[in-house]
Backbone bond lengths (Angstrom), bond angles and torsions (degrees), N, CA, C in turn:
res aa  C-N    CA-C-N  psi(-1)  N-CA   C-N-CA  omega(-1)  CA-C   N-CA-C  phi
1 M - - - 1.448 - - 1.522 110.41 -
2 D 1.361 117.02 124.60 1.441 118.42 -179.67 1.501 110.92 -88.63
3 S 1.322 117.03 173.98 1.461 121.22 -173.43 1.483 112.20 -63.06
4 G 1.331 118.48 -27.83 1.449 121.72 -179.53 1.536 111.99 -68.07
5 D 1.321 117.24 -22.57 1.455 120.58 178.57 1.513 112.81 -80.61
6 L 1.284 119.40 -4.50 1.478 124.86 -175.15 1.513 113.22 -93.08
7 D 1.337 116.82 -4.15 1.464 119.49 -173.31 1.488 113.75 -61.54
8 G 1.342 118.43 -28.54 1.497 120.31 -178.16 1.485 115.11 -86.12
9 Y 1.333 117.96 6.02 1.469 121.95 -177.50 1.531 111.03 -113.50
10 D 1.323 114.68 142.81 1.506 118.46 177.05 1.513 109.33 -84.22
11 Y 1.346 119.14 -34.43 1.430 122.94 179.77 1.521 110.16 -141.05
12 V 1.339 114.72 153.05 1.447 119.63 174.15 1.545 108.10 -123.67
13 V 1.338 113.61 131.29 1.477 120.32 174.30 1.477 108.75 -102.42
14 D 1.327 117.29 128.33 1.447 123.30 177.82 1.511 109.10 -140.58
15 A 1.313 117.25 115.41 1.482 121.08 -178.92 1.515 111.97 -60.93
16 E 1.347 116.74 -22.72 1.478 120.51 -178.41 1.521 112.32 -85.43
17 G 1.354 117.52 -4.09 1.450 119.90 174.60 1.506 116.86 96.82
18 S 1.323 117.86 5.39 1.464 117.57 -177.44 1.527 114.85 -97.67
19 G 1.374 115.82 12.20 1.452 120.33 177.77 1.519 109.25 -113.25
20 D 1.328 114.25 -162.14 1.457 121.84 178.80 1.511 111.54 -77.34
21 Y 1.354 114.87 -32.25 1.465 123.06 179.65 1.483 110.35 -138.63
22 E 1.350 114.62 157.07 1.470 120.97 176.29 1.481 114.35 -99.59
23 S 1.318 117.20 -10.50 1.489 121.88 178.13 1.528 109.56 -132.05
24 I 1.338 113.54 152.53 1.462 120.16 177.62 1.509 112.21 -66.21
25 Q 1.354 115.66 -42.60 1.472 116.87 179.24 1.531 112.66 -63.69
26 A 1.295 117.10 -36.09 1.467 119.71 177.64 1.514 111.62 -60.77
27 A 1.325 116.60 -39.00 1.496 120.21 179.68 1.498 109.28 -68.86
28 I 1.294 120.59 -41.90 1.466 122.47 178.71 1.518 109.90 -65.66
29 D 1.335 118.23 -42.28 1.452 121.24 178.25 1.486 111.87 -64.51
30 G 1.337 118.03 -29.21 1.450 122.07 179.71 1.527 114.09 -82.06
31 A 1.368 116.47 -10.36 1.458 119.51 -178.79 1.495 110.77 -76.14
32 K 1.328 115.85 152.97 1.473 121.25 179.59 1.524 108.55 -67.55
33 S 1.332 115.85 138.53 1.468 119.48 175.63 1.521 109.48 -75.56
34 F 1.358 116.14 145.21 1.438 123.28 -179.12 1.543 111.65 42.19
35 P 1.340 117.61 61.17 1.449 120.98 -176.31 1.548 112.40 -70.07
36 R 1.297 115.10 154.28 1.500 119.46 175.85 1.532 111.44 -79.36
37 E 1.308 115.96 -24.76 1.497 120.23 178.70 1.530 108.25 -126.52
38 R 1.323 115.61 154.41 1.466 120.74 177.56 1.515 110.71 -58.04
39 I 1.336 114.64 141.85 1.448 121.09 176.20 1.532 108.67 -107.81
40 S 1.323 115.76 122.17 1.434 122.81 -174.04 1.511 110.11 -108.14
41 I 1.339 116.36 125.87 1.464 122.25 -175.11 1.536 107.73 -121.69
42 L 1.324 113.69 117.86 1.494 119.46 173.44 1.533 107.99 -86.19
43 V 1.327 113.99 128.91 1.476 119.76 176.03 1.536 106.22 -111.19
44 R 1.323 115.85 109.40 1.452 119.48 -177.78 1.499 113.56 -65.64
45 E 1.288 113.78 165.08 1.466 122.09 177.79 1.517 110.22 -51.73
46 G 1.322 116.25 137.69 1.447 120.61 178.37 1.514 111.15 150.74
47 V 1.322 116.19 173.64 1.471 121.21 177.29 1.537 106.86 -110.20
48 Y 1.329 116.23 122.85 1.439 123.97 -176.42 1.523 106.13 -112.79
49 D 1.345 115.33 105.57 1.458 121.29 179.62 1.528 106.84 -92.64
50 E 1.300 115.23 94.75 1.477 120.97 -178.43 1.520 109.08 -158.68
51 K 1.299 115.29 163.79 1.475 123.82 177.36 1.513 106.09 -109.15
52 V 1.336 117.14 115.95 1.461 121.83 -168.22 1.544 110.94 -115.44
53 T 1.333 115.60 136.02 1.460 121.31 175.22 1.512 109.47 -125.52
54 V 1.336 115.39 128.85 1.458 122.58 171.64 1.557 104.02 -100.26
55 H 1.324 114.64 105.68 1.452 120.05 -172.45 1.522 112.38 -75.16
56 S 1.326 115.27 165.35 1.451 121.59 179.36 1.511 112.62 -60.28
57 W 1.333 117.85 -25.83 1.450 119.68 178.07 1.559 112.19 -86.65
58 N 1.327 115.09 6.63 1.475 119.79 176.90 1.545 109.08 -116.47
59 P 1.356 119.36 61.65 1.461 119.18 172.84 1.532 110.06 -75.65
60 E 1.323 114.28 170.86 1.474 119.77 173.74 1.533 111.67 60.04
61 I 1.381 114.74 38.57 1.445 118.69 173.85 1.532 111.30 -101.30
62 S 1.313 116.06 135.08 1.469 121.20 173.33 1.536 108.25 -115.25
63 L 1.319 116.57 126.68 1.461 122.42 171.39 1.511 108.94 -107.11
64 I 1.301 117.92 113.37 1.476 122.60 -175.22 1.534 108.91 -116.08
65 G 1.328 116.38 116.83 1.442 120.07 176.97 1.488 111.68 -90.22
66 E 1.333 116.23 176.52 1.481 120.44 179.72 1.542 110.63 -97.11
67 G 1.292 116.69 9.96 1.469 121.27 177.18 1.515 109.14 153.92
68 E 1.325 117.12 143.18 1.449 119.06 -174.29 1.536 114.49 -65.03
69 T 1.318 117.89 -20.64 1.460 122.05 173.22 1.518 113.59 -105.18
70 E 1.319 117.14 -2.06 1.446 120.67 -178.19 1.545 111.45 -102.16
71 T 1.335 117.28 -35.79 1.459 120.07 177.81 1.520 107.48 -106.41
72 I 1.311 114.89 116.67 1.511 121.10 -172.65 1.513 110.43 -127.50
73 L 1.322 114.07 121.31 1.490 119.60 172.47 1.532 106.64 -103.62
74 T 1.305 118.08 126.81 1.455 120.86 -169.35 1.532 111.09 -142.47
75 H 1.320 115.62 149.66 1.466 120.44 172.93 1.555 105.50 -162.74
76 D 1.331 117.49 174.07 1.446 120.07 -171.11 1.532 115.01 -135.80
77 D 1.327 117.63 28.01 1.466 117.87 177.39 1.548 110.16 -70.37
78 H 1.321 114.51 151.13 1.474 120.32 177.74 1.542 108.15 -149.87
79 F 1.345 117.19 174.47 1.425 121.99 -170.17 1.518 113.52 -55.44
80 E 1.313 116.21 -51.40 1.480 119.85 -176.27 1.542 110.34 -70.16
81 K 1.290 117.24 -34.83 1.474 119.77 -179.81 1.524 110.71 -66.15
82 I 1.327 116.40 -38.89 1.490 120.09 178.85 1.529 108.82 -67.62
83 G 1.332 117.07 -49.19 1.462 120.95 175.11 1.492 115.62 61.55
84 R 1.340 117.27 41.01 1.476 120.91 -179.86 1.521 112.39 -111.43
85 G 1.341 116.19 33.28 1.432 119.80 178.15 1.517 114.15 83.46
86 R 1.324 115.28 -161.96 1.445 121.38 -170.15 1.519 114.20 -62.57
87 N 1.320 117.90 -22.85 1.443 121.49 179.82 1.543 114.11 -96.89
88 S 1.282 116.34 17.03 1.480 121.17 -175.97 1.547 112.93 -57.52
89 T 1.319 116.74 -29.62 1.481 121.11 179.96 1.489 110.57 -50.40
90 F 1.320 118.74 -41.06 1.466 122.10 -170.98 1.520 112.98 -78.60
91 F 1.321 115.93 0.32 1.482 119.48 174.57 1.549 110.77 -109.67
92 T 1.307 117.47 5.77 1.451 119.98 -175.05 1.502 115.06 -90.32
93 Y 1.316 118.46 -4.81 1.467 124.05 -171.98 1.564 112.49 -54.74
94 T 1.291 113.66 153.96 1.459 122.55 165.57 1.528 109.17 -92.21
95 L 1.336 117.06 -48.08 1.447 122.34 175.31 1.546 108.83 -124.68
96 K 1.322 113.09 124.63 1.474 121.04 176.74 1.518 110.40 -114.97
97 V 1.326 116.94 123.91 1.476 120.62 -174.89 1.536 109.45 -117.00
98 C 1.318 117.82 110.74 1.462 124.36 176.59 1.519 111.49 -110.87
99 G 1.328 119.30 -19.04 1.441 122.43 -178.07 1.519 111.40 -78.88
100 N 1.335 116.13 124.08 1.465 119.63 -179.25 1.521 113.03 -61.85
101 D 1.322 114.13 160.60 1.460 121.70 177.14 1.541 113.58 59.74
102 F 1.352 113.33 33.12 1.472 117.98 177.39 1.527 111.43 -78.78
103 R 1.310 115.98 149.31 1.472 121.53 175.45 1.515 109.35 -134.34
104 A 1.313 116.27 141.30 1.447 122.58 172.93 1.533 108.64 -132.05
105 R 1.344 114.80 140.32 1.480 119.76 179.36 1.528 108.04 -141.95
106 N 1.324 113.98 144.11 1.456 121.41 164.37 1.517 114.38 56.22
107 L 1.315 115.91 51.08 1.472 118.09 177.00 1.532 109.83 -155.29
108 T 1.308 114.87 166.97 1.463 123.30 175.98 1.524 109.63 -111.26
109 V 1.298 115.06 137.15 1.494 122.25 169.68 1.491 106.88 -120.26
110 R 1.344 116.95 122.77 1.437 118.50 -174.60 1.531 110.72 -138.25
111 N 1.334 114.45 152.17 1.452 121.34 170.88 1.536 104.77 -118.57
112 T 1.338 116.39 120.35 1.448 120.67 -171.90 1.527 113.18 -95.22
113 A 1.328 117.11 9.35 1.449 118.26 173.27 1.541 109.43 -57.72
114 G 1.289 117.84 139.12 1.431 120.78 -175.13 1.523 116.67 -67.62
115 A 1.323 116.45 163.63 1.435 121.51 -174.27 1.551 111.48 -61.87
116 D 1.327 118.16 -20.56 1.453 122.14 -179.48 1.525 113.51 -93.77
117 E 1.317 117.15 3.95 1.461 120.44 -175.48 1.549 113.63 -91.88
118 G 1.318 117.27 -1.68 1.464 119.89 179.51 1.505 112.42 82.62
119 Q 1.333 115.20 -150.52 1.464 121.52 -172.51 1.515 110.43 -64.96
120 A 1.340 115.33 130.45 1.468 120.58 -176.75 1.517 107.21 -157.06
121 V 1.315 116.72 99.94 1.468 123.52 -172.23 1.489 111.05 -83.03
122 A 1.331 117.52 133.97 1.453 122.28 170.46 1.557 109.76 -86.84
123 L 1.336 115.64 -61.95 1.456 122.13 178.58 1.497 110.94 -108.68
124 H 1.331 116.77 126.24 1.455 125.32 175.93 1.532 104.97 -116.72
125 A 1.314 118.48 105.53 1.466 122.11 -178.05 1.495 111.49 -116.73
126 E 1.362 116.44 120.28 1.443 122.58 176.62 1.527 110.16 -117.29
127 A 1.304 118.79 -0.58 1.452 123.85 -171.21 1.561 109.58 -78.27
128 D 1.347 115.67 150.52 1.439 120.91 169.17 1.534 109.52 -88.91
129 R 1.333 114.20 148.94 1.473 121.50 178.32 1.534 110.97 58.33
130 A 1.332 117.32 41.59 1.448 122.49 176.75 1.524 109.53 -91.64
131 E 1.299 116.87 141.85 1.456 121.75 -178.18 1.500 110.83 -133.68
132 F 1.335 115.00 136.87 1.459 122.05 179.40 1.528 108.39 -131.22
133 A 1.309 118.44 125.08 1.441 122.38 -176.26 1.547 110.31 -133.90
134 D 1.308 115.79 136.21 1.463 120.27 177.77 1.494 112.31 53.75
135 C 1.315 115.83 45.22 1.485 121.71 178.74 1.485 110.57 -120.14
136 R 1.335 115.93 161.10 1.442 124.09 175.97 1.532 108.49 -118.44
137 F 1.334 115.27 133.31 1.498 120.49 177.93 1.537 105.16 -121.50
138 V 1.298 115.94 113.53 1.443 121.31 -169.03 1.540 110.51 -121.37
139 G 1.295 117.83 128.58 1.428 122.37 178.15 1.523 110.65 -170.90
140 N 1.297 115.81 -157.93 1.447 121.98 177.01 1.517 108.85 -124.00
141 Q 1.339 119.16 -99.56 1.443 120.65 176.35 1.524 110.95 -80.56
142 D 1.337 117.10 131.73 1.467 122.67 173.00 1.561 110.49 68.20
143 T 1.273 119.86 47.22 1.463 123.91 -176.17 1.537 111.59 -61.29
144 V 1.329 116.98 -51.46 1.452 124.17 -175.63 1.501 111.15 -119.36
145 Y 1.316 116.33 114.65 1.468 121.19 170.80 1.532 108.45 -98.57
146 A 1.334 114.46 110.01 1.472 120.13 176.42 1.508 106.43 -104.16
147 G 1.332 117.68 96.09 1.426 123.72 -170.78 1.511 114.38 -121.46
148 G 1.322 114.79 -176.78 1.415 121.96 179.10 1.521 112.46 95.63
149 E 1.357 117.42 104.97 1.426 119.22 -177.57 1.502 110.89 -59.19
150 G 1.313 117.97 128.38 1.458 123.17 -178.57 1.519 113.73 84.86
151 S 1.319 118.83 -5.36 1.467 120.88 -179.76 1.552 108.54 -76.00
152 R 1.337 113.15 142.76 1.473 120.21 177.44 1.524 108.46 -116.13
153 Q 1.314 117.45 129.78 1.435 122.71 -176.23 1.517 109.85 -135.10
154 Y 1.334 116.30 145.29 1.458 121.60 -172.42 1.539 108.79 -132.35
155 F 1.324 116.79 122.33 1.447 124.02 179.00 1.528 107.09 -115.51
156 R 1.315 116.21 120.50 1.442 120.93 -178.19 1.534 112.02 -125.15
157 D 1.340 117.70 127.52 1.445 121.67 176.10 1.540 111.27 56.50
158 C 1.318 115.66 42.92 1.476 121.97 -178.33 1.543 110.38 -109.59
159 H 1.306 114.08 162.51 1.473 122.54 174.42 1.521 105.96 -115.40
160 V 1.329 116.48 128.00 1.479 121.46 177.88 1.524 106.01 -127.79
161 E 1.327 117.06 126.22 1.478 119.14 -179.66 1.535 110.12 -133.67
162 G 1.333 113.80 148.59 1.446 118.95 178.59 1.527 111.37 -179.62
163 T 1.316 115.83 -171.40 1.422 123.07 -178.23 1.521 112.42 -108.90
164 T 1.335 116.35 -67.77 1.481 120.60 -172.47 1.557 108.70 -122.05
165 D 1.381 113.37 130.96 1.474 120.15 175.56 1.524 110.29 49.01
166 F 1.351 117.90 44.68 1.446 117.61 -169.81 1.503 114.61 -86.06
167 V 1.346 117.00 4.06 1.470 122.08 159.95 1.539 104.54 -129.31
168 F 1.311 116.67 113.21 1.471 119.20 -175.04 1.527 111.15 -143.88
169 G 1.357 115.41 157.24 1.457 119.23 177.45 1.517 112.36 131.05
170 G 1.323 115.24 -176.14 1.428 122.73 -171.58 1.526 114.91 -114.49
171 A 1.325 119.03 8.70 1.462 121.35 179.66 1.518 110.47 -74.56
172 T 1.335 115.31 165.08 1.436 123.01 164.08 1.523 106.45 -88.43
173 A 1.320 118.08 114.87 1.471 121.26 -173.60 1.538 109.16 -135.84
174 V 1.331 115.52 131.89 1.444 121.35 172.01 1.508 109.23 -109.66
175 F 1.340 112.99 128.34 1.449 123.12 174.31 1.521 107.73 -108.88
176 E 1.316 115.46 112.31 1.471 119.09 -174.34 1.517 108.22 -118.75
177 R 1.347 114.47 127.37 1.456 122.22 178.00 1.547 111.63 56.26
178 C 1.310 115.64 39.47 1.465 122.00 -178.84 1.540 110.56 -100.84
179 D 1.301 114.26 151.08 1.464 122.17 170.64 1.489 109.05 -96.21
180 I 1.331 117.82 116.27 1.476 123.51 -178.03 1.511 107.26 -108.42
181 H 1.315 117.18 107.59 1.459 121.96 -167.47 1.528 114.43 -114.16
182 S 1.318 115.65 118.18 1.441 122.49 -179.46 1.513 111.86 -90.41
183 K 1.322 116.35 133.22 1.459 121.96 -178.42 1.546 111.74 -108.93
184 A 1.348 117.24 3.17 1.459 119.49 179.65 1.542 106.55 -160.02
185 D 1.331 114.51 159.35 1.468 121.34 174.72 1.532 106.57 -70.60
186 S 1.317 117.88 108.23 1.461 120.36 -175.50 1.524 109.08 -168.39
187 Y 1.343 117.24 -133.73 1.455 123.09 -173.65 1.532 108.87 -132.16
188 V 1.324 115.73 139.05 1.462 120.40 178.99 1.526 109.95 -78.86
189 T 1.308 116.99 -53.58 1.506 120.55 -172.57 1.505 111.42 -115.79
190 A 1.334 114.26 151.32 1.467 122.60 170.34 1.525 106.30 -139.19
191 A 1.309 116.72 81.46 1.471 120.21 -175.40 1.535 111.08 -81.67
192 S 1.308 113.30 145.52 1.522 120.67 174.40 1.519 109.71 -124.51
193 T 1.324 115.39 44.88 1.472 121.03 -175.80 1.520 111.43 -54.89
194 P 1.319 118.54 129.23 1.455 120.00 175.95 1.508 112.04 -62.86
195 R 1.292 117.76 149.32 1.475 123.20 -175.34 1.518 111.74 -57.83
196 N 1.344 117.30 -38.00 1.472 120.10 -174.89 1.500 113.13 -90.29
197 Q 1.304 119.36 10.30 1.466 123.18 -176.53 1.530 108.66 -100.78
198 P 1.366 118.70 124.64 1.468 118.11 -171.00 1.531 115.30 -71.63
199 F 1.327 118.31 -21.41 1.456 121.52 179.47 1.528 111.28 -137.40
200 G 1.291 114.34 156.01 1.476 122.04 174.28 1.520 110.52 -118.24
201 F 1.347 115.49 -109.26 1.478 120.04 179.92 1.523 108.83 -99.81
202 V 1.336 115.32 129.24 1.493 121.03 176.18 1.499 107.79 -123.06
203 F 1.331 116.04 122.12 1.445 123.94 176.96 1.533 107.45 -107.68
204 A 1.335 115.82 113.96 1.430 121.10 -174.92 1.526 111.29 -121.68
205 D 1.345 117.81 125.92 1.485 122.16 178.33 1.530 110.33 57.99
206 C 1.311 115.22 38.40 1.493 119.38 -179.98 1.532 109.78 -99.94
207 S 1.313 115.59 176.93 1.486 123.23 175.27 1.528 107.97 -128.24
208 L 1.352 114.65 129.19 1.460 119.68 174.78 1.536 107.67 -101.34
209 T 1.295 115.17 116.99 1.474 121.21 -176.20 1.519 107.58 -123.09
210 A 1.336 116.36 174.73 1.456 120.55 -176.68 1.532 110.85 -157.23
211 D 1.337 114.00 156.67 1.470 120.30 172.44 1.556 109.16 -64.65
212 P 1.289 117.00 157.38 1.497 120.31 173.05 1.522 109.81 -58.07
213 G 1.326 115.18 138.29 1.462 121.21 178.87 1.500 114.77 88.18
214 V 1.313 117.51 -11.85 1.484 120.79 175.56 1.509 108.72 -80.35
215 S 1.322 119.00 125.11 1.435 121.19 -172.15 1.501 116.68 -143.93
216 D 1.334 117.45 8.45 1.447 121.69 -170.79 1.523 110.62 -147.35
217 V 1.318 116.85 70.47 1.458 122.53 -173.15 1.528 110.18 -118.73
218 Y 1.322 117.78 126.08 1.437 122.41 175.37 1.514 110.23 -87.17
219 L 1.332 115.52 148.34 1.471 119.33 177.94 1.508 112.25 -69.46
220 G 1.322 117.20 -28.50 1.446 119.19 179.07 1.511 114.79 -177.36
221 R 1.293 114.28 162.39 1.452 121.85 169.96 1.506 108.24 -142.62
222 P 1.366 116.74 151.98 1.491 118.68 -169.50 1.537 111.45 -84.65
223 W 1.316 114.17 113.69 1.462 118.86 171.81 1.518 110.17 -66.79
224 R 1.349 115.36 -37.16 1.458 121.89 173.14 1.533 108.74 -131.96
225 D 1.326 115.69 165.78 1.455 120.55 -165.79 1.522 114.11 -64.20
226 H 1.305 119.94 -25.51 1.473 120.98 -173.76 1.555 110.60 -107.66
227 A 1.313 115.97 29.13 1.450 120.64 176.76 1.536 109.92 -50.93
228 H 1.325 115.43 136.65 1.490 122.19 -178.79 1.490 107.38 -134.13
229 V 1.351 116.29 115.90 1.444 123.24 -179.66 1.526 109.21 -137.40
230 A 1.313 116.11 136.50 1.474 121.89 177.99 1.540 111.09 -129.74
231 F 1.292 116.01 134.79 1.501 121.77 169.90 1.501 108.64 -115.19
232 V 1.333 116.02 118.87 1.441 123.69 -174.35 1.515 111.05 -123.90
233 R 1.340 117.70 124.80 1.483 122.37 176.46 1.537 110.78 52.29
234 T 1.292 116.40 45.90 1.470 121.49 -174.26 1.538 109.92 -112.78
235 E 1.317 115.54 138.62 1.450 123.59 176.61 1.511 107.90 -81.46
236 M 1.323 117.54 121.69 1.463 122.17 -176.46 1.525 110.48 -118.73
237 G 1.317 115.81 123.02 1.442 121.95 -178.42 1.509 111.15 -73.77
238 S 1.344 116.14 171.74 1.439 121.42 -178.11 1.512 114.54 -69.13
239 H 1.341 117.15 -6.14 1.449 120.68 179.15 1.504 112.75 -76.42
240 V 1.341 118.27 -13.32 1.455 121.56 179.70 1.537 110.45 -71.25
241 H 1.323 116.54 126.99 1.449 122.70 -179.71 1.530 109.04 -61.33
242 P 1.354 119.04 138.16 1.465 121.29 -178.17 1.527 111.90 -54.15
243 A 1.342 118.61 -37.74 1.458 120.81 -179.40 1.498 112.28 -69.37
244 G 1.311 117.99 -23.79 1.432 122.74 176.32 1.491 117.08 77.45
245 W 1.342 116.31 -45.96 1.467 121.21 -171.81 1.532 110.94 -129.24
246 H 1.337 115.72 150.96 1.458 120.75 -177.50 1.534 108.21 -125.60
247 N 1.297 119.10 144.88 1.467 121.76 -178.49 1.495 115.17 -92.19
248 W 1.355 118.69 7.26 1.457 125.15 -179.51 1.514 110.73 55.44
249 S 1.327 116.03 35.39 1.481 123.57 177.84 1.521 111.60 60.68
250 R 1.358 115.39 30.54 1.455 121.68 177.00 1.558 107.50 -129.97
251 P 1.322 117.84 86.20 1.477 119.77 -176.85 1.503 112.88 -58.42
252 E 1.363 117.60 -25.96 1.435 119.06 -178.22 1.559 112.19 -66.55
253 A 1.350 115.74 -24.57 1.457 118.37 179.29 1.502 112.56 -69.84
254 E 1.326 118.11 -18.71 1.467 122.16 -178.84 1.563 108.25 -62.26
255 E 1.311 117.31 -24.78 1.477 119.57 -177.38 1.537 111.99 -84.21
256 T 1.306 118.43 -12.51 1.466 120.61 -171.50 1.529 113.47 -120.88
257 V 1.304 119.24 -21.41 1.496 119.90 -179.79 1.524 110.17 -74.97
258 T 1.358 113.76 161.22 1.448 122.15 171.84 1.520 107.59 -126.40
259 Y 1.345 115.59 104.17 1.428 124.17 178.02 1.516 108.83 -119.83
260 V 1.327 117.80 111.23 1.474 121.06 -170.33 1.506 109.60 -132.79
261 E 1.338 113.37 155.83 1.492 120.88 177.55 1.523 108.57 -141.45
262 Y 1.369 113.97 155.79 1.445 118.44 178.30 1.507 110.26 -155.02
263 D 1.328 116.59 126.10 1.460 124.83 169.41 1.544 111.68 53.83
264 N 1.334 115.56 39.76 1.441 118.92 175.01 1.518 110.84 -82.03
265 R 1.328 117.45 167.88 1.439 119.49 -177.35 1.495 109.16 -145.08
266 G 1.336 117.14 171.28 1.450 122.04 -179.00 1.529 110.35 97.06
267 P 1.340 115.68 166.19 1.490 120.69 -176.71 1.518 113.98 -58.99
268 G 1.304 119.08 -27.12 1.455 121.47 -177.86 1.532 113.09 -88.66
269 A 1.334 117.56 -0.22 1.459 121.02 -175.91 1.514 113.02 -95.03
270 K 1.274 118.02 -0.23 1.498 120.53 178.80 1.521 109.59 -64.79
271 T 1.317 114.67 131.60 1.468 119.27 -173.39 1.544 113.97 -108.15
272 D 1.325 117.57 3.78 1.455 118.75 -176.84 1.529 112.85 -66.98
273 E 1.313 118.97 -22.28 1.477 121.99 176.46 1.532 112.89 -112.93
274 R 1.309 117.03 17.39 1.469 119.54 -179.62 1.517 110.36 -66.09
275 A 1.309 116.13 154.41 1.504 122.36 173.73 1.543 107.67 -53.96
276 D 1.346 115.28 131.52 1.449 118.30 -173.90 1.546 113.01 -72.71
277 W 1.305 116.05 -4.12 1.493 119.62 176.70 1.516 110.80 -99.34
278 S 1.345 117.83 4.82 1.479 121.51 167.49 1.506 107.44 -97.77
279 A 1.324 118.96 176.77 1.452 119.89 -174.00 1.551 111.26 -146.28
280 E 1.291 114.41 151.96 1.465 122.02 168.75 1.520 107.79 -96.32
281 L 1.320 117.42 130.37 1.444 122.28 178.36 1.511 111.62 -74.50
282 T 1.322 117.82 145.91 1.432 121.66 166.93 1.560 109.19 -79.36
283 P 1.305 119.31 163.23 1.476 119.83 177.30 1.487 111.86 -54.92
284 T 1.331 120.17 -39.63 1.458 123.17 -179.92 1.526 110.27 -66.63
285 E 1.343 116.41 -43.17 1.475 118.47 178.37 1.517 110.43 -65.94
286 A 1.332 117.64 -36.06 1.465 119.70 -178.28 1.511 111.42 -63.87
287 E 1.299 118.91 -26.18 1.477 122.37 -179.08 1.528 111.64 -62.80
288 T 1.343 117.70 -24.78 1.443 121.06 -179.82 1.551 110.44 -75.71
289 Y 1.314 117.35 -12.89 1.464 121.35 -178.14 1.539 111.24 -98.39
290 T 1.301 118.16 19.80 1.464 119.03 173.06 1.534 109.79 -66.31
291 K 1.301 114.31 153.30 1.453 119.97 179.25 1.533 111.72 -54.00
292 E 1.306 115.66 -44.91 1.472 119.73 -177.38 1.506 111.11 -62.45
293 N 1.330 116.80 -45.15 1.475 118.33 -177.37 1.489 112.36 -68.35
294 V 1.342 116.58 -38.88 1.468 119.82 -177.50 1.509 111.29 -68.07
295 L 1.364 115.61 -43.82 1.467 118.80 -173.93 1.526 114.90 -82.09
296 L 1.319 114.42 -25.38 1.468 116.90 -178.02 1.526 111.23 -100.34
297 G 1.282 118.67 -36.35 1.437 122.49 169.77 1.499 114.92 62.77
298 G 1.307 119.35 53.44 1.473 121.99 170.24 1.482 115.38 96.15
299 A 1.354 120.81 -88.53 1.463 123.41 -174.44 1.495 109.07 -124.05
300 P 1.339 116.90 78.96 1.478 119.09 -173.96 1.503 113.24 -76.17
301 R 1.302 114.93 158.75 1.440 119.76 169.67 1.519 110.93 -67.25
302 Q 1.305 118.31 159.97 1.452 122.58 -178.49 1.523 110.05 -59.21
303 S 1.320 116.59 -38.72 1.485 118.82 -178.79 1.501 110.13 -64.38
304 A 1.341 118.79 -36.20 1.430 120.62 178.09 1.529 111.49 -67.38
305 E 1.298 117.54 -37.03 1.452 121.12 175.94 1.519 110.44 -60.53
306 R 1.322 116.50 -45.85 1.446 120.32 -179.25 1.545 110.03 -63.20
307 W 1.320 116.15 -40.68 1.442 118.88 178.39 1.521 111.14 -62.66
308 Y 1.327 117.67 -44.46 1.430 121.86 -178.02 1.534 110.47 -62.42
309 R 1.313 117.98 -42.59 1.466 119.33 -178.97 1.543 109.64 -64.16
310 A 1.303 116.74 -38.65 1.476 120.89 178.49 1.508 109.53 -67.70
311 A 1.340 118.88 -42.82 1.431 122.60 -174.73 1.538 109.92 -69.16
312 A 1.331 116.40 -34.10 1.462 120.82 -176.06 1.521 113.99 -72.22
313 R 1.318 118.15 -14.14 1.468 120.60 -178.43 1.503 111.33 -73.15
């Protein structure tokens, strides 16, 4: 990239020292709090071993990599290593996003803690109107935490991989045209959707893939009683368990969860043996799961409308 290509960026991060900063966190810390205009940060090709937080006073941040396999943010914290009691999971992140209107493009976020190390989050997102495009999220258990009651998050053309509950949390999140890759016989989602929230996780036009030898993966289990997950027009490999959904050994949750599917395809999409407490949507019901309806939810603020128009491009 020549100097003329840098005009659209406020800061450049380069681990080799040829940018404004050598670390991603330093660039975020150097950004103006509550800016009037979006702050765009180019992260050059390289591996950045650091733990990064985008604070609530850092809204309107864009992190732009030079390629999803070229710009890599990595760390290796896990539950036992953190050692902060029962909530240690939430301190294991590699990237934590609390600033609203965050955007990430063309980079990888990974947690390299081994598959036997337990909970180890790569992306921890609590921000509203957060968008991730052409990114890779790599880990094992608990790879992506999409959290924050009322938060709306949008993942487009991303790769997410893990073993157990590797998409979890209570946010409203749309995954569009994403590759969701299982590395072990376990569970894809563990939603904790709040009772008063109309949507949880929606996977639209995605692909569910798996490592060789993986053959017994559930679409989800309820982290909390009102978990809400939908798979729409998604290609499902043969690794998906015929029942599709698991009650986490809590039969009472079967009365309160919303687990739905519509127009899926592939060997794992057969519904004749699905859990009888899940449902197939009718075409009319499926219309409520459009990206626009899920992310805007009725009467959005003007800022949310602007965000949606930008995210939809």
